[in-house]
C-alpha positions in Angstrom: 41.6 11.1 -17.6 42.5 12.6 -20.9 44.0 15.9 -22.0 44.7 17.5 -25.5 47.9 16.3 -27.3 48.5 18.0 -30.6 51.1 15.4 -31.5 48.6 12.5 -31.3 46.4 11.7 -34.3 43.3 11.5 -32.0 44.5 14.6 -30.1 44.2 13.0 -26.6 46.6 11.6 -24.0 45.2 8.9 -21.7 46.5 7.9 -18.3 45.8 4.8 -16.3 44.2 6.7 -13.5 40.7 7.0 -12.4 39.0 9.6 -10.2 35.7 8.8 -8.5 33.5 11.9 -8.1 30.1 11.9 -6.3 26.8 13.6 -7.3 27.9 16.7 -5.4 31.1 16.9 -7.5 33.3 15.9 -4.6 36.3 13.7 -5.2 35.8 10.4 -3.5 39.0 8.6 -4.4 41.9 8.2 -6.9 42.7 4.7 -8.4 45.4 3.1 -10.5 43.6 1.4 -13.4 46.7 -1.0 -13.9 46.3 -2.6 -10.5 43.5 -5.3 -10.1 43.2 -4.4 -6.4 42.6 -0.8 -7.2 39.8 -1.8 -9.7 38.2 -3.9 -7.0 38.4 -0.9 -4.7 36.8 1.6 -7.1 33.9 -1.0 -7.8 33.4 -1.3 -4.1 33.4 2.5 -3.6 31.0 3.0 -6.5 28.6 0.4 -4.9 28.9 2.3 -1.6 28.1 5.6 -3.2 25.1 4.1 -5.1 23.7 2.7 -1.9 24.5 5.7 0.3 21.4 6.9 2.0 19.2 3.9 0.9 17.5 2.2 3.8 17.2 -1.5 4.3 14.2 -3.3 2.8 13.3 -4.4 6.4 13.9 -1.0 8.0 11.2 -0.3 10.5 9.8 -3.8 10.1 11.9 -5.5 12.9 11.2 -4.7 16.5 14.5 -4.3 18.4 
């Protein structure tokens, strides 16, 4: 995340935090970018969001 900083030559302040927002603009998670475990978690959560609603390739082809 960044916000304006008039004292910085680039004009921005960066933090180590990430926020995951879905396509409906809902916050899905907060993550600390300095923690490897948090980065693994956000990558997993992104994968879950990208695959949400997708059906398996074999959906409907297997008799139960």
